[in-house]
PAZAPA-4460 file (N, C-alpha, C; in steps of 0.05 Angstrom, whole numbers, plus 32768, in hexadecimal, padded with zeros to 4 digits):
% residues 212
    n_x    n_y    n_z   ca_x   ca_y   ca_z    c_x    c_y    c_z   seq   type   mol
   7E44   801D   7DA0   7E43   8001   7D99   7E4F   7FFD   7D7D     1      M     A
   7E63   7FEC   7D7B   7E6F   7FE6   7D61   7E63   7FCD   7D56     2      T     A
   7E58   7FCF   7D3E   7E4C   7FB8   7D31   7E5F   7FAC   7D1D     3      L     A
   7E61   7F92   7D1D   7E74   7F84   7D0B   7E65   7F71   7CF9     4      R     A
   7E72   7F69   7CE3   7E65   7F56   7CD1   7E5F   7F3C   7CE0     5      L     A
   7E47   7F32   7CDC   7E3E   7F1A   7CEA   7E2E   7F20   7D03     6      G     A
   7E2F   7F38   7D0D   7E1F   7F3F   7D24   7E01   7F40   7D1D     7      D     A
   7DF0   7F3B   7D30   7DD4   7F3F   7D2C   7DCE   7F5D   7D2B     8      I     A
   7DC0   7F66   7D16   7DB9   7F82   7D15   7DA6   7F89   7D2B     9      A     A
   7DAC   7F9D   7D3B   7D9B   7FA4   7D52   7D7E   7FA9   7D49    10      P     A
   7D6B   7F9E   7D59   7D4F   7FA3   7D54   7D48   7FBF   7D60    11      D     A
   7D32   7FCA   7D56   7D29   7FE4   7D61   7D0D   7FE9   7D58    12      F     A
   7D00   7FFB   7D65   7CE6   8006   7D5D   7CE9   8024   7D5A    13      T     A
   7CE2   802E   7D42   7CE6   804B   7D3D   7CD1   8054   7D29    14      Q     A
   7CCA   806D   7D2B   7CB7   8079   7D18   7CC5   807D   7CFD    15      Q     A
   7CB5   807E   7CE7   7CC0   8082   7CCD   7CAC   8091   7CBC    16      S     A
   7CB4   8097   7CA4   7CA2   80A5   7C91   7C8A   8095   7C89    17      S     A
   7C8A   807B   7C8F   7C72   806A   7C89   7C66   805E   7CA2    18      T     A
   7C6D   8069   7CB9   7C62   805E   7CD2   7C77   8051   7CE3    19      G     A
   7C6E   8044   7CF9   7C81   8038   7D0B   7C8E   801F   7CFF    20      E     A
   7CA9   801D   7D02   7CB8   8006   7CF8   7CC2   7FF6   7D10    21      I     A
   7CBA   7FDC   7D12   7CC6   7FC9   7D24   7CDA   7FB9   7D13    22      R     A
   7CF3   7FBF   7D15   7D06   7FB8   7D00   7D07   7F9B   7CF9    23      F     A
   7D0C   7F89   7D0C   7D0E   7F6D   7D06   7CF4   7F62   7CFA    24      H     A
   7CDE   7F6B   7D05   7CC4   7F62   7CFB   7CBF   7F6D   7CDF    25      E     A
   7CC6   7F87   7CDB   7CC3   7F93   7CC0   7CD5   7F85   7CAB    26      W     A
   7CED   7F7E   7CB3   7D00   7F71   7CA0   7CF5   7F55   7C98    27      A     A
   7CEA   7F47   7CAB   7CDF   7F2C   7CA4   7CF5   7F1A   7C99    28      G     A
   7CEF   7F0D   7C82   7D02   7EFB   7C76   7D10   7F08   7C5E    29      D     A
   7D12   7F22   7C5E   7D1F   7F31   7C49   7D3C   7F38   7C51    30      H     A
   7D4C   7F3E   7C3D   7D65   7F4C   7C41   7D5E   7F6A   7C44    31      W     A
   7D6F   7F79   7C52   7D6A   7F95   7C57   7D82   7FA5   7C50    32      V     A
   7D7E   7FBC   7C43   7D93   7FD0   7C40   7D8A   7FE7   7C52    33      V     A
   7D99   7FEB   7C68   7D94   8001   7C7A   7DA9   8016   7C75    34      L     A
   7DA1   802F   7C6E   7DB5   8043   7C68   7DAE   805E   7C74    35      F     A
   7DC2   806C   7C7F   7DBD   8084   7C8E   7DC5   809D   7C7F    36      S     A
   7DB8   80B3   7C87   7DBC   80CD   7C7B   7DC0   80E2   7C91    37      H     A
   7DD3   80F4   7C8D   7DD8   8108   7CA2   7DC0   8119   7CA9    38      P     A
   7DB0   8121   7C95   7D9A   8133   7C99   7D88   8134   7C81    39      A     A
   7D6F   813D   7C85   7D5D   8141   7C6E   7D66   8159   7C5E    40      D     A
   7D5C   815A   7C45   7D61   8171   7C33   7D7F   8175   7C2E    41      F     A
   7D8E   815F   7C2C   7DAA   8161   7C25   7DAD   8156   7C08    42      T     A
   7DBF   8163   7BF8   7DBE   815D   7BDB   7DC6   8141   7BD4    43      P     A
   7DDC   8137   7BDF   7DE5   811C   7BD7   7DD1   8107   7BE0    44      V     A
   7DC6   810A   7BF8   7DB3   80F6   7C02   7D99   80F7   7BF2    45      C     A
   7D92   810F   7BE8   7D7A   8111   7BD7   7D7D   80FF   7BBF    46      T     A
   7D94   8100   7BB2   7D99   80F0   7B9A   7D99   80D2   7BA2    47      T     A
   7DA4   80CC   7BB9   7DA5   80AF   7BC1   7D8A   80A3   7BC7    48      E     A
   7D79   80B2   7BD4   7D5E   80A8   7BDA   7D4E   80A6   7BC0    49      L     A
   7D52   80B8   7BAE   7D45   80B6   7B93   7D4F   809D   7B85    50      G     A
   7D69   8098   7B85   7D74   8080   7B78   7D69   8067   7B84    51      K     A
   7D67   8066   7B9F   7D5C   804F   7BAD   7D3F   8049   7BA3    52      T     A
   7D2F   805E   7BA1   7D14   805B   7B98   7D13   804F   7B7C    53      A     A
   7D24   8059   7B6B   7D25   804F   7B4F   7D2E   8032   7B4D    54      K     A
   7D3C   8028   7B62   7D45   800D   7B62   7D32   7FF9   7B6F    55      L     A
   7D1A   8002   7B73   7D06   7FF1   7B82   7D04   7FD5   7B76    56      K     A
   7D02   7FD3   7B5C   7D00   7FB8   7B4F   7D19   7FA7   7B53    57      D     A
   7D30   7FB4   7B51   7D4A   7FA6   7B55   7D4C   7F9B   7B72    58      E     A
   7D44   7FAB   7B85   7D44   7FA2   7BA1   7D30   7F8B   7BA5    59      F     A
   7D18   7F8F   7B9A   7D03   7F7A   7B9D   7D0C   7F60   7B91    60      A     A
   7D19   7F61   7B7A   7D23   7F48   7B6D   7D36   7F39   7B7F    61      R     A
   7D44   7F47   7B90   7D58   7F3B   7BA2   7D4C   7F37   7BBE    62      R     A
   7D32   7F3A   7BC2   7D25   7F37   7BDC   7D31   7F4A   7BF0    63      N     A
   7D35   7F63   7BE8   7D41   7F77   7BF9   7D2D   7F8D   7BFF    64      V     A
   7D2D   7F96   7C19   7D1E   7FAE   7C21   7D32   7FC4   7C26    65      K     A
   7D2B   7FDC   7C1E   7D3C   7FF4   7C24   7D30   8003   7C3C    66      A     A
   7D42   800D   7C4D   7D39   801D   7C64   7D4E   8032   7C69    67      L     A
   7D46   804C   7C67   7D58   8062   7C6B   7D54   806C   7C88    68      A     A
   7D67   807C   7C91   7D65   8088   7CAC   7D71   80A4   7CAC    69      I     A
   7D64   80B6   7CB9   7D6E   80D1   7CBD   7D65   80DA   7CD9    70      S     A
   7D74   80EC   7CE5   7D6D   80F5   7D00   7D58   810B   7D00    71      V     A
   7D4C   8111   7CEA   7D37   8125   7CE9   7D1C   8117   7CEE    72      D     A
   7D07   8127   7CF6   7CED   811B   7CFC   7CDC   8114   7CE4    73      P     A
   7CC6   8107   7CE8   7CB5   80FD   7CD3   7CAB   8115   7CC1    74      V     A
   7CA4   812B   7CCE   7C99   8141   7CBF   7CAD   814B   7CAA    75      E     A
   7CC7   814C   7CB2   7CDC   8155   7CA0   7CE0   8140   7C8A    76      S     A
   7CDF   8127   7C91   7CE2   8111   7C7D   7CCC   8114   7C67    77      H     A
   7CB4   8118   7C6F   7C9E   811A   7C5B   7CA2   8131   7C48    78      L     A
   7CAB   8147   7C52   7CB1   815E   7C41   7CC8   8158   7C2E    79      K     A
   7CDD   814B   7C39   7CF4   8144   7C29   7CEC   8130   7C13    80      W     A
   7CDC   811C   7C1A   7CD3   8109   7C06   7CC6   8116   7BEE    81      I     A
   7CB6   812B   7BF4   7CA9   8139   7BDE   7CBF   8146   7BCC    82      A     A
   7CD4   8150   7BD7   7CEA   815C   7BC8   7CF9   8146   7BB8    83      D     A
   7CFD   812F   7BC5   7D0B   8119   7BB7   7CFB   8110   7B9F    84      I     A
   7CE1   810C   7BA3   7CD0   8103   7B8D   7CD1   8117   7B76    85      N     A
   7CD1   8130   7B7D   7CD0   8145   7B68   7CEB   8147   7B59    86      D     A
   7D00   814A   7B68   7D1B   814F   7B5C   7D27   8136   7B4F    87      T     A
   7D20   811F   7B59   7D2C   8106   7B4F   7D19   80F7   7B3C    88      Q     A
   7D01   8102   7B38   7CEE   80F7   7B26   7CE8   80DA   7B2C    89      E     A
   7CE0   80D5   7B45   7CDA   80BA   7B4E   7CC6   80BC   7B65    90      T     A
   7CC0   80A6   7B72   7CAE   80A5   7B89   7CBC   8095   7B9F    91      T     A
   7CC2   80A1   7BB5   7CCF   8093   7BCB   7CBC   807D   7BD4    92      V     A
   7CC6   8064   7BD4   7CB5   804D   7BD9   7CBF   803B   7BEF    93      N     A
   7CCD   8047   7C02   7CD9   8039   7C19   7CD8   804C   7C31    94      F     A
   7CDA   8042   7C49   7CD9   8053   7C61   7CF3   8061   7C66    95      P     A
   7CF0   8079   7C73   7D07   8088   7C7E   7D03   808A   7C9C    96      I     A
   7D14   807D   7CAB   7D11   807F   7CC8   7D15   809B   7CD2    97      L     A
   7D04   80A3   7CE4   7D05   80BE   7CF0   7D13   80BB   7D0C    98      A     A
   7D2D   80BC   7D0C   7D3D   80B5   7D24   7D44   80CF   7D33    99      D     A
   7D2F   80DF   7D3A   7D34   80F8   7D47   7D41   80F5   7D62   100      A     A
   7D3B   80DF   7D70   7D47   80DA   7D8A   7D62   80CC   7D88   101      D     A
   7D6A   80C6   7D6F   7D84   80B9   7D69   7D87   809D   7D75   102      R     A
   7D71   8091   7D7C   7D72   8076   7D87   7D7E   8062   7D74   103      K     A
   7D75   8062   7D5C   7D80   804F   7D48   7D9C   8056   7D40   104      V     A
   7DA1   8070   7D3D   7DBC   8079   7D36   7DD1   8071   7D4A   105      S     A
   7DCA   8071   7D64   7DDD   8068   7D78   7DE0   804A   7D78   106      E     A
   7DCA   803C   7D73   7DCB   801E   7D72   7DDE   8015   7D5C   107      L     A
   7DDE   8024   7D45   7DEE   801C   7D2E   7E07   802D   7D2B   108      Y     A
   7E0E   803C   7D40   7E27   804C   7D41   7E2A   805E   7D29   109      D     A
   7E15   806E   7D24   7E14   807F   7D0D   7E1C   809C   7D13   110      L     A
   7E20   80A2   7D2D   7E29   80BD   7D34   7E47   80BC   7D38   111      I     A
   7E56   80C8   7D26   7E74   80C8   7D28   7E7D   80E5   7D2E   112      H     A
   7E87   80EA   7D46   7E8D   8106   7D4E   7EA1   8114   7D3B   113      P     A
   7EB3   8104   7D2E   7EC5   8111   7D1B   7EB7   811D   7D03   114      N     A
   7EA0   8112   7CFD   7E90   811B   7CE6   7E7A   812F   7CEF   115      A     A
   7E6C   8127   7D04   7E56   8138   7D0F   7E4E   812D   7D2A   116      S     A
   7E4A   813F   7D3D   7E41   8136   7D58   7E23   8133   7D59   117      T     A
   7E15   813B   7D45   7DF8   813B   7D46   7DEB   812B   7D2F   118      T     A
   7DF8   8128   7D19   7DEC   811B   7D01   7DFA   8101   7CFC   119      A     A
   7DED   80EF   7CED   7DF8   80D5   7CE7   7E0C   80D7   7CD0   120      T     A
   7E1F   80C4   7CD0   7E30   80C1   7CB8   7E1F   80B1   7CA4   121      V     A
   7E2A   80AE   7C8C   7E1B   80A1   7C76   7E25   8084   7C73   122      R     A
   7E18   8073   7C82   7E1F   8057   7C82   7E0A   8045   7C75   123      S     A
   7E13   802E   7C6C   7E02   8019   7C60   7E06   7FFF   7C70   124      V     A
   7DF0   7FF2   7C76   7DF1   7FD7   7C82   7DE0   7FC5   7C70   125      F     A
   7DEB   7FAF   7C67   7DDC   7F9A   7C5A   7DD8   7F84   7C6F   126      V     A
   7DBE   7F7D   7C73   7DB6   7F6B   7C89   7DA7   7F54   7C7C   127      I     A
   7DAE   7F3B   7C83   7DA2   7F24   7C77   7D88   7F1C   7C85   128      D     A
   7D79   7F08   7C7B   7D60   7F00   7C87   7D63   7EF6   7CA4   129      P     A
   7D7B   7EEC   7CAB   7D7F   7EE4   7CC7   7D86   7EFB   7CD9   130      A     A
   7D85   7F14   7CCE   7D8A   7F2D   7CDC   7DA8   7F31   7CE2   131      K     A
   7DB9   7F22   7CD3   7DD6   7F26   7CD7   7DE0   7F3C   7CC4   132      K     A
   7DF3   7F4C   7CCE   7DFF   7F61   7CBE   7E13   7F54   7CAB   133      I     A
   7E10   7F58   7C91   7E21   7F4B   7C7E   7E34   7F5F   7C70   134      R     A
   7E2E   7F79   7C71   7E3F   7F8D   7C64   7E3B   7FA7   7C73   135      L     A
   7E51   7FB6   7C76   7E50   7FD2   7C80   7E61   7FE3   7C6E   136      T     A
   7E57   7FFB   7C68   7E66   800F   7C58   7E60   802A   7C65   137      L     A
   7E74   803B   7C66   7E70   8056   7C70   7E7D   806A   7C5D   138      T     A
   7E6E   807D   7C54   7E77   8090   7C40   7E79   80AC   7C4C   139      Y     A
   7E8B   80BD   7C41   7E8C   80D9   7C4A   7E73   80E7   7C3E   140      P     A
   7E6D   80FE   7C4A   7E55   810D   7C42   7E56   8116   7C25   141      A     A
   7E6E   8119   7C1A   7E71   8125   7C00   7E6F   8110   7BE9   142      S     A
   7E6F   80F6   7BEF   7E70   80E1   7BDB   7E56   80D1   7BDB   143      T     A
   7E48   80D2   7BC5   7E2F   80C2   7BC3   7E35   80A5   7BC1   144      G     A
   7E23   8095   7BCC   7E26   8078   7BCC   7E23   806D   7BB0   145      R     A
   7E31   8057   7BAB   7E2F   8049   7B91   7E1B   8032   7B94   146      N     A
   7E03   8036   7B8A   7DEE   8022   7B8E   7DF3   800A   7B7C   147      F     A
   7E01   800D   7B66   7E09   7FF5   7B57   7E1A   7FE3   7B68   148      N     A
   7E2C   7FEE   7B78   7E3D   7FDE   7B89   7E2D   7FD1   7B9F   149      E     A
   7E19   7FDF   7BAA   7E09   7FD3   7BBF   7DF9   7FBB   7BB4   150      I     A
   7DEE   7FBE   7B9C   7DE0   7FA7   7B8F   7DF4   7F90   7B89   151      L     A
   7E0C   7F97   7B80   7E20   7F83   7B79   7E27   7F73   7B92   152      R     A
   7E2B   7F80   7BA9   7E31   7F73   7BC1   7E1A   7F61   7BCB   153      V     A
   7E02   7F6A   7BC8   7DEB   7F5A   7BCF   7DEA   7F41   7BBE   154      I     A
   7DEF   7F44   7BA4   7DF1   7F2C   7B92   7E06   7F19   7B9C   155      D     A
   7E1D   7F23   7BA3   7E33   7F12   7BAC   7E2B   7F04   7BC6   156      S     A
   7E20   7F13   7BD9   7E19   7F08   7BF3   7E04   7EF2   7BF0   157      L     A
   7DF0   7EF6   7BDF   7DDB   7EE2   7BDB   7DE6   7ECA   7BCC   158      Q     A
   7DF7   7ECE   7BB9   7E03   7EB7   7BAB   7E15   7EA7   7BBD   159      L     A
   7E26   7EB4   7BCC   7E39   7EA5   7BDD   7E2C   7E9A   7BF6   160      T     A
   7E14   7EA3   7BFD   7E06   7E98   7C13   7DFD   7E7B   7C0E   161      E     A
   7DF6   7E75   7BF5   7DEA   7E5C   7BEE   7DFC   7E4A   7BDD   162      Y     A
   7E13   7E53   7BD5   7E25   7E43   7BC6   7E41   7E46   7BD1   163      H     A
   7E52   7E31   7BCF   7E6D   7E32   7BDB   7E80   7E41   7BC8   164      K     A
   7E7A   7E5A   7BC4   7E8B   7E6B   7BB3   7E90   7E86   7BC0   165      V     A
   7EA3   7E94   7BB5   7EA9   7EB0   7BBC   7EAA   7EBF   7BA1   166      A     A
   7EA8   7ED9   7BA3   7EA8   7EE9   7B8A   7EC2   7EF9   7B88   167      T     A
   7ED0   7EF8   7B71   7EEA   7F05   7B6E   7EE8   7F23   7B6B   168      P     A
   7EFE   7F30   7B68   7EFF   7F4D   7B64   7EEE   7F55   7B4C   169      A     A
   7EDF   7F6B   7B4F   7ECF   7F76   7B3A   7EBA   7F63   7B2F   170      D     A
   7EB3   7F4F   7B3E   7E9E   7F3C   7B35   7E84   7F4A   7B30   171      W     A
   7E77   7F42   7B1B   7E5C   7F4A   7B15   7E4B   7F31   7B10   172      E     A
   7E31   7F34   7B14   7E1E   7F1E   7B0F   7E23   7F12   7AF4   173      H     A
   7E27   7EF8   7AF3   7E2D   7EEA   7AD9   7E4A   7EE3   7AD5   174      G     A
   7E5C   7EF0   7AE4   7E78   7EE9   7AE1   7E7F   7ECF   7AF0   175      D     A
   7E97   7EC4   7AE9   7EA1   7EAD   7AF8   7EA5   7EB3   7B15   176      D     A
   7EA3   7E9F   7B26   7EA7   7EA2   7B42   7EBD   7E8F   7B4B   177      V     A
   7EC5   7E91   7B64   7EDB   7E81   7B70   7ECF   7E6C   7B82   178      V     A
   7ED8   7E53   7B7E   7ED1   7E3D   7B90   7EE0   7E42   7BAA   179      I     A
   7ED3   7E40   7BC1   7EE0   7E46   7BDB   7EF6   7E31   7BE0   180      V     A
   7F0D   7E39   7BEB   7F23   7E27   7BEF   7F1C   7E0F   7C01   181      P     A
   7F09   7E13   7C13   7F02   7DFD   7C26   7EF4   7DE5   7C18   182      S     A
   7EEA   7DEA   7C00   7EDD   7DD4   7BF1   7EF2   7DC5   7BE1   183      L     A
   7EF8   7DAD   7BE9   7F0E   7D9E   7BDC   7F04   7D83   7BD1   184      Q     A
   7EED   7D7A   7BD9   7EE3   7D60   7BD0   7EDA   7D62   7BB3   185      D     A
   7EE8   7D53   7BA1   7EE3   7D55   7B84   7EC6   7D4C   7B7D   186      E     A
   7EBC   7D38   7B8B   7EA1   7D2F   7B85   7E8C   7D45   7B8B   187      A     A
   7E91   7D52   7BA2   7E7E   7D68   7BA9   7E81   7D7F   7B96   188      E     A
   7E9A   7D85   7B8E   7E9F   7D9B   7B7B   7E90   7D95   7B61   189      I     A
   7E92   7D7C   7B57   7E85   7D75   7B3E   7E67   7D77   7B41   190      A     A
   7E5C   7D70   7B58   7E3F   7D71   7B5C   7E36   7D8E   7B5E   191      Q     A
   7E45   7D9F   7B6C   7E3E   7DBB   7B70   7E42   7DCC   7B56   192      R     A
   7E57   7DC5   7B47   7E5E   7DD6   7B30   7E61   7DC4   7B17   193      F     A
   7E4A   7DBC   7B0C   7E4A   7DA9   7AF5   7E56   7DB6   7ADC   194      P     A
   7E59   7DD0   7ADB   7E66   7DDC   7AC4   7E84   7DDB   7AC5   195      K     A
   7E8E   7DD0   7ADB   7EAB   7DCD   7ADE   7EB8   7DE6   7AE9   196      G     A
   7ED3   7DE5   7AEB   7EE1   7DFC   7AF5   7EFD   7DFD   7AE9   197      Y     A
   7F0A   7E14   7AEB   7F25   7E19   7AE1   7F37   7E1F   7AF9   198      R     A
   7F4B   7E0F   7AFD   7F5E   7E13   7B13   7F75   7E24   7B0A   199      A     A
   7F75   7E3D   7B10   7F8B   7E4F   7B0B   7FA3   7E48   7B1D   200      V     A
   7F9C   7E43   7B36   7FAE   7E38   7B4A   7F9D   7E25   7B5B   201      R     A
   7FAA   7E13   7B6A   7F9A   7E01   7B7B   7F86   7E10   7B8D   202      P     A
   7F8D   7E28   7B95   7F7B   7E37   7BA7   7F69   7E4B   7B98   203      Y     A
   7F6D   7E4D   7B7E   7F5E   7E60   7B6E   7F50   7E51   7B57   204      L     A
   7F37   7E4A   7B5D   7F27   7E3A   7B49   7F0F   7E4A   7B41   205      R     A
   7F0D   7E4F   7B27   7EF7   7E5F   7B1C   7EE2   7E4D   7B0F   206      L     A
   7EC8   7E54   7B14   7EB2   7E44   7B09   7E9C   7E57   7B01   207      T     A
   7E8C   7E50   7AED   7E76   7E61   7AE6   7E62   7E65   7AFD   208      P     A
   7E56   7E7C   7AFF   7E43   7E81   7B14   7E2E   7E6B   7B16   209      Q     A
   7E2C   7E5D   7B2D   7E1D   7E44   7B2E   7DFF   7E47   7B2E   210      P     A
   7DF4   7E5E   7B32   7DD7   7E61   7B33   7DCB   7E6C   7B19   211      N     A
   7DDB   7E6B   7B04   7DD2   7E74   7AE9   7DCF   7E5C   7AD6   212      L     A
***
């Protein structure tokens, strides 16, 4: 099953390090970062789960829940979590799905034969409160994920969800944004963007971030 942006994230029920997860019910009205790991006790993934734990407050501020997945069983996860806590000097504070039967991995197309016929690739899904997939990223096993980029994208998605703007290249929270080309009514533009805008070209109009 190939999942595309805008698709409804498949629902599932699966065991995890914190008990049974009924995904859509567990997600509730939160955004979700669902990210997969090839296996427990792998070095790059150990650093990533430690980083995720350390970002708890940043995710909470954005109304985001984190959910990891690996094809190893719960018992292995619990032992791995102890290692993560020790080596990364943190406390894992989110569930890790125990997808030993690969049910969720197959739903989300995480088994790529060119990489491994038995383990998941390292993918990220950002899912909004309506359960729609808003971002997908897939990394090779040798490259750790950039969590600053994941947070940046969530900031962009949440901003552009509620305002008629897009974010330009290398945008960071607080930078100017782009007024979407479909918005042409000057009265509405003035109402939405009282700080005004700068037209570099008729199709390229920059305005201060509207929710600041």
